[in-house]
C-alpha positions as CSV (number, residue, x, y, z in Angstrom):
1,M,-151.5,-89.7,-122.5
2,K,-152.7,-86.1,-121.9
3,S,-149.7,-85.1,-119.7
4,S,-147.3,-86.2,-122.4
5,R,-149.2,-84.3,-125.0
6,L,-149.3,-81.1,-122.9
7,L,-145.5,-81.3,-122.5
8,S,-145.2,-81.7,-126.3
9,V,-147.3,-78.6,-126.9
10,L,-145.1,-76.7,-124.5
11,L,-141.9,-77.9,-126.0
12,L,-143.1,-77.2,-129.6
13,L,-144.0,-73.6,-128.7
14,Q,-140.7,-73.2,-126.9
15,T,-138.6,-74.4,-129.8
16,R,-140.6,-73.1,-132.8
17,G,-142.2,-70.0,-131.5
18,R,-145.7,-69.0,-132.7
19,M,-147.8,-71.9,-134.0
20,T,-151.5,-72.0,-134.9
21,A,-153.9,-74.6,-133.5
22,A,-154.0,-76.3,-136.9
23,Q,-150.3,-76.6,-137.0
24,L,-150.2,-78.0,-133.4
25,A,-152.9,-80.5,-134.3
26,A,-151.1,-81.7,-137.4
27,E,-147.8,-82.1,-135.4
28,L,-149.5,-84.0,-132.6
29,E,-152.0,-85.9,-134.8
30,V,-155.0,-84.8,-132.8
31,S,-158.0,-82.6,-133.5
32,V,-158.0,-78.8,-133.3
33,R,-160.6,-79.1,-130.6
34,T,-158.1,-81.2,-128.5
35,V,-155.5,-78.5,-129.0
36,Y,-157.9,-75.9,-127.6
37,R,-158.5,-78.0,-124.5
38,D,-154.8,-78.6,-124.1
39,V,-154.1,-74.8,-124.3
40,E,-156.8,-74.2,-121.6
41,A,-155.2,-76.8,-119.4
42,L,-151.8,-75.1,-119.7
43,H,-153.3,-71.8,-118.9
44,A,-154.9,-73.3,-115.8
45,A,-151.5,-74.7,-114.8
46,G,-150.0,-71.2,-114.9
47,V,-148.0,-71.5,-118.1
48,P,-147.7,-67.9,-119.6
49,L,-149.2,-68.8,-123.0
50,Y,-151.3,-66.4,-125.1
51,G,-153.0,-66.6,-128.4
52,D,-153.7,-64.0,-131.2
53,A,-156.6,-64.2,-133.6
54,G,-156.5,-63.5,-137.3
55,H,-154.7,-64.9,-140.3
56,S,-151.2,-64.4,-138.9
57,G,-152.2,-65.3,-135.3
58,G,-151.4,-68.4,-133.2
59,Y,-150.2,-69.5,-129.8
60,Q,-147.0,-68.2,-128.3
61,L,-145.2,-68.4,-125.0
62,L,-144.4,-65.2,-123.1
63,A,-141.0,-64.0,-124.1
64,G,-138.2,-65.4,-121.9
65,Y,-140.3,-68.3,-120.5
66,R,-138.4,-71.7,-120.6
67,T,-139.3,-75.0,-119.2
68,R,-136.8,-77.5,-117.7
69,L,-136.6,-81.1,-119.1
70,T,-138.2,-82.6,-116.0
71,G,-141.0,-84.1,-118.1
72,L,-138.8,-86.7,-119.8
73,N,-139.5,-90.3,-119.1
74,P,-136.6,-92.8,-118.7
75,A,-136.8,-94.1,-122.3
76,E,-136.7,-90.5,-123.7
77,A,-133.7,-89.5,-121.5
78,E,-131.8,-92.7,-122.6
79,A,-132.6,-92.0,-126.2
80,L,-131.3,-88.4,-126.0
81,F,-127.9,-89.5,-124.6
82,L,-127.7,-92.4,-127.1
83,S,-128.3,-90.0,-130.0
84,G,-125.1,-88.1,-129.1
85,V,-122.6,-89.8,-131.4
86,P,-119.1,-88.5,-130.5
87,G,-117.2,-89.7,-133.6
88,P,-119.3,-87.9,-136.3
89,A,-119.7,-84.9,-134.0
90,A,-116.0,-84.6,-133.7
91,A,-115.5,-85.1,-137.4
92,L,-117.8,-82.1,-138.0
93,G,-115.9,-80.0,-135.4
94,L,-118.8,-80.2,-132.9
95,G,-117.2,-82.5,-130.3
96,P,-116.9,-79.8,-127.6
97,S,-120.4,-78.5,-128.3
98,L,-121.8,-82.0,-128.0
99,A,-120.0,-82.5,-124.7
100,A,-121.3,-79.2,-123.4
101,A,-124.9,-79.9,-124.5
102,Q,-124.8,-83.4,-122.9
103,L,-123.5,-81.8,-119.7
104,K,-126.3,-79.3,-119.6
105,L,-128.9,-81.9,-120.4
106,R,-127.6,-84.2,-117.6
107,A,-127.7,-81.3,-115.1
108,A,-131.3,-80.6,-116.0
109,L,-132.4,-84.2,-115.4
110,P,-133.8,-85.5,-112.1
111,P,-131.3,-87.9,-110.3
112,A,-133.1,-91.1,-111.2
113,L,-133.2,-90.2,-114.9
114,R,-129.6,-89.0,-114.8
115,D,-128.4,-92.4,-113.5
116,Q,-130.3,-94.3,-116.2
117,A,-129.0,-92.0,-118.9
118,D,-125.4,-92.5,-117.6
119,R,-125.8,-96.2,-117.7
120,M,-127.1,-96.0,-121.3
121,R,-124.1,-94.0,-122.3
122,T,-121.6,-96.4,-120.8
123,R,-123.2,-99.5,-122.3
124,F,-123.7,-98.5,-126.0
125,H,-121.2,-97.4,-128.5
126,L,-121.6,-96.7,-132.2
127,D,-118.8,-97.8,-134.6
128,A,-120.2,-96.9,-138.0
129,P,-117.6,-98.3,-140.5
130,G,-117.7,-102.0,-141.5
131,W,-115.2,-104.6,-140.2
132,Y,-113.3,-104.7,-143.5
133,A,-113.3,-101.0,-144.3
134,E,-110.9,-98.6,-142.9
135,G,-112.1,-95.1,-142.2
136,D,-111.9,-92.8,-145.1
137,E,-109.7,-89.7,-144.9
138,V,-112.1,-86.7,-145.3
139,P,-109.8,-83.7,-145.2
140,F,-112.5,-81.2,-146.4
141,L,-115.4,-82.4,-144.2
142,A,-115.3,-79.5,-141.8
143,Q,-115.3,-77.0,-144.7
144,V,-118.2,-78.7,-146.4
145,A,-120.2,-78.8,-143.1
146,D,-119.5,-75.1,-142.7
147,A,-120.8,-74.4,-146.2
148,V,-124.0,-76.4,-145.3
149,W,-124.5,-74.4,-142.1
150,Q,-123.9,-71.1,-143.9
151,S,-125.7,-71.9,-147.2
152,R,-122.6,-71.0,-149.1
153,V,-121.7,-72.2,-152.6
154,L,-118.7,-74.5,-153.0
155,H,-116.4,-74.8,-156.0
156,V,-114.8,-78.2,-155.8
157,R,-112.3,-80.4,-157.6
158,Y,-114.0,-83.8,-157.6
159,R,-112.8,-87.3,-158.5
160,R,-115.4,-89.5,-160.1
161,W,-115.2,-93.1,-161.4
162,K,-115.6,-92.4,-165.1
163,E,-113.4,-90.5,-167.5
164,P,-112.5,-87.7,-167.2
165,T,-112.0,-88.6,-163.6
166,D,-111.1,-85.2,-162.1
167,V,-113.7,-82.6,-162.8
168,D,-114.7,-79.1,-161.5
169,R,-118.1,-78.7,-159.9
170,R,-120.2,-75.9,-158.5
171,L,-122.1,-77.3,-155.5
172,E,-125.0,-75.9,-153.4
173,P,-124.6,-78.1,-150.4
174,Y,-128.1,-78.9,-149.0
175,G,-127.0,-81.4,-146.3
176,L,-124.6,-84.1,-145.2
177,V,-125.3,-87.8,-144.7
178,L,-123.2,-90.4,-142.9
179,K,-123.8,-93.8,-144.3
180,A,-121.8,-96.9,-143.2
181,G,-118.9,-94.7,-142.0
182,R,-118.8,-92.7,-145.3
183,W,-119.8,-89.1,-145.6
184,Y,-121.9,-87.9,-148.5
185,V,-123.0,-84.3,-149.4
186,V,-126.3,-83.8,-151.2
187,A,-126.0,-80.7,-153.3
188,G,-127.7,-78.8,-156.0
189,P,-128.3,-78.3,-158.8
190,G,-130.2,-81.5,-159.2
191,P,-129.8,-82.4,-156.4
192,R,-127.0,-85.0,-156.7
193,T,-125.0,-87.0,-154.2
194,Y,-121.2,-86.7,-153.9
195,R,-118.7,-88.5,-151.7
196,V,-116.9,-86.0,-149.5
197,D,-113.7,-88.1,-149.4
198,Q,-113.5,-87.7,-153.2
199,I,-113.2,-84.0,-153.0
200,L,-109.7,-83.1,-154.0
201,G,-109.9,-79.4,-153.3
202,L,-112.4,-76.7,-152.6
203,R,-113.0,-73.0,-152.5
204,C,-115.9,-71.4,-150.6
205,G,-116.7,-67.9,-151.8
206,P,-119.2,-65.3,-150.6
207,E,-122.0,-66.6,-152.9
208,E,-125.0,-67.9,-151.0
209,F,-127.9,-70.2,-152.1
210,T,-131.4,-71.1,-151.0
211,V,-132.4,-74.6,-150.4
212,P,-135.4,-75.4,-152.7
213,E,-138.8,-75.1,-150.9
214,G,-140.1,-78.4,-149.8
215,F,-136.7,-80.2,-149.9
216,E,-136.2,-82.6,-147.0
217,L,-132.8,-84.3,-146.6
218,A,-134.1,-87.5,-145.0
219,A,-136.9,-88.0,-147.6
220,H,-134.5,-87.3,-150.5
221,W,-131.9,-89.8,-149.1
222,E,-134.6,-92.4,-148.8
223,R,-135.6,-91.9,-152.4
224,H,-131.9,-92.0,-153.4
225,Q,-131.4,-95.3,-151.6
226,S,-134.4,-96.8,-153.3
227,D,-133.3,-95.7,-156.7
228,F,-129.8,-97.0,-156.1
229,H,-131.0,-100.4,-155.1
230,A,-133.4,-100.5,-158.0
231,R,-130.5,-99.8,-160.4
232,L,-128.2,-102.1,-158.5
233,H,-130.2,-105.3,-158.8
234,Q,-131.4,-105.4,-162.4
235,G,-130.9,-109.1,-163.0
236,E,-131.9,-112.4,-161.5
237,A,-130.5,-115.9,-161.1
238,L,-132.2,-119.2,-160.4
239,V,-130.0,-121.1,-157.9
240,R,-129.9,-124.2,-155.7
241,L,-128.1,-123.8,-152.4
242,T,-127.3,-125.8,-149.3
243,T,-128.6,-124.4,-146.0
244,G,-125.0,-123.5,-145.1
245,A,-124.4,-121.6,-148.3
246,A,-127.7,-119.8,-147.9
247,A,-126.7,-118.7,-144.5
248,R,-123.6,-117.0,-146.0
249,L,-125.6,-114.8,-148.3
250,T,-126.2,-111.2,-147.4
251,G,-128.4,-108.3,-148.4
252,A,-131.0,-108.7,-151.1
253,A,-130.0,-112.2,-152.0
254,A,-130.4,-113.4,-148.4
255,R,-133.8,-111.8,-148.2
256,A,-134.9,-113.4,-151.4
257,V,-133.9,-116.9,-150.2
258,A,-135.6,-116.3,-146.8
259,E,-138.8,-115.0,-148.3
260,S,-139.3,-117.1,-151.5
261,G,-136.9,-120.0,-151.3
262,S,-138.4,-123.5,-151.4
263,A,-136.9,-126.7,-149.9
264,E,-136.2,-129.6,-152.2
265,A,-136.2,-133.3,-151.4
266,D,-132.4,-133.5,-151.0
267,G,-132.4,-130.7,-148.4
268,W,-131.2,-128.0,-150.8
269,I,-133.0,-124.7,-151.3
270,R,-134.2,-123.4,-154.7
271,A,-134.6,-119.7,-155.1
272,V,-134.6,-116.8,-157.5
273,V,-132.1,-114.1,-156.2
274,P,-131.4,-110.6,-157.5
275,V,-127.9,-110.0,-158.9
276,E,-126.1,-106.7,-159.7
277,S,-124.2,-107.9,-162.7
278,A,-122.7,-111.0,-164.3
279,D,-119.2,-110.2,-162.9
280,H,-120.5,-109.5,-159.4
281,A,-122.7,-112.6,-159.4
282,L,-119.7,-114.7,-160.6
283,G,-117.7,-113.7,-157.5
284,V,-120.5,-114.1,-155.1
285,F,-121.4,-117.7,-156.2
286,L,-117.8,-118.9,-156.6
287,A,-117.3,-117.8,-153.0
288,L,-120.0,-120.3,-151.9
289,G,-118.0,-123.2,-153.5
290,A,-119.8,-126.5,-153.9
291,G,-122.7,-125.2,-151.8
292,V,-124.4,-123.6,-154.8
293,E,-125.5,-124.5,-158.3
294,V,-126.5,-121.8,-160.7
295,L,-129.3,-123.0,-163.0
296,E,-130.2,-119.8,-164.9
297,P,-129.3,-117.7,-166.7
298,P,-127.4,-120.0,-169.1
299,E,-124.7,-117.3,-169.6
300,L,-123.9,-117.1,-165.9
301,R,-123.9,-120.9,-165.5
302,A,-121.5,-121.2,-168.5
303,R,-119.1,-118.6,-167.0
304,I,-119.1,-120.4,-163.7
305,G,-118.5,-123.7,-165.3
306,A,-115.6,-122.3,-167.4
307,T,-114.0,-120.7,-164.3
308,V,-114.3,-123.9,-162.3
309,R,-112.8,-126.0,-165.1
310,A,-109.9,-123.5,-165.5
311,L,-109.3,-123.7,-161.7
312,A,-109.3,-127.5,-161.8
313,E,-106.8,-127.6,-164.6
314,R,-104.5,-125.2,-162.8
315,Y,-104.5,-127.0,-159.6
316,A,-104.2,-130.4,-161.3
317,A,-101.1,-129.2,-163.1
318,G,-99.5,-128.2,-159.8
């Protein structure tokens, strides 16, 4: 809708400063001609907006002009309040700032939107960690976050999984990611990903760094996740499962059964599922008990058979 787009133009200029017609068009996914018409409409509405010609020109609001957030629709107001996650904000030392920002936002909303936003806040709560995982102690999170804000180099003592386990690293912290209740810092050179709770000690000196041009944290994390899953599931297993056992699978294995599993005459399901490793697959399939039969690879089938026979002998002896 045009009214929504006009508000978007206004807020973009208010938050980013000078922008060219081409930049506005790319951001709003419209033509440059449409931007020209929108700017004329804002002029007609009395918005103090002016433009400069030339290579370094663009549109800009008169200094000091601000608009109130009365153009939000109900869904947008609810989404803004839902996006305020108190737990992570507090962990980063931003709890009071978040509360103050929400208070200011609430005061700027019309009464009807304010009531809907309040209902949204009282009916939804984010608890990021899983059921069987206690929250990690992250004693250096605030210092890491401060280094991210200030673009300061960190010298850390870090614990990794392979020998030597405790190593010294020089990090250029580009950004922080909260994934399933666990904090990660994406840092150069590389960049590489480090668990913040595995930092044993750190020192932040005066040295500053510059984030590489074109680096985007969200895009990098998405690639990191894709690479992680590609490395994680490097094998496959052909299995037969009961419907009950199939329902207990999770993640990539559950998706594989749902997308490519085929029903057999006896009611079981035959499917090829991805596996991380022989050791991990052994534990997953043993946990399904008699509801699964591994057909391939032969090595995995033999290991499961040997484990089951050993268990039978142990319990028979008792």
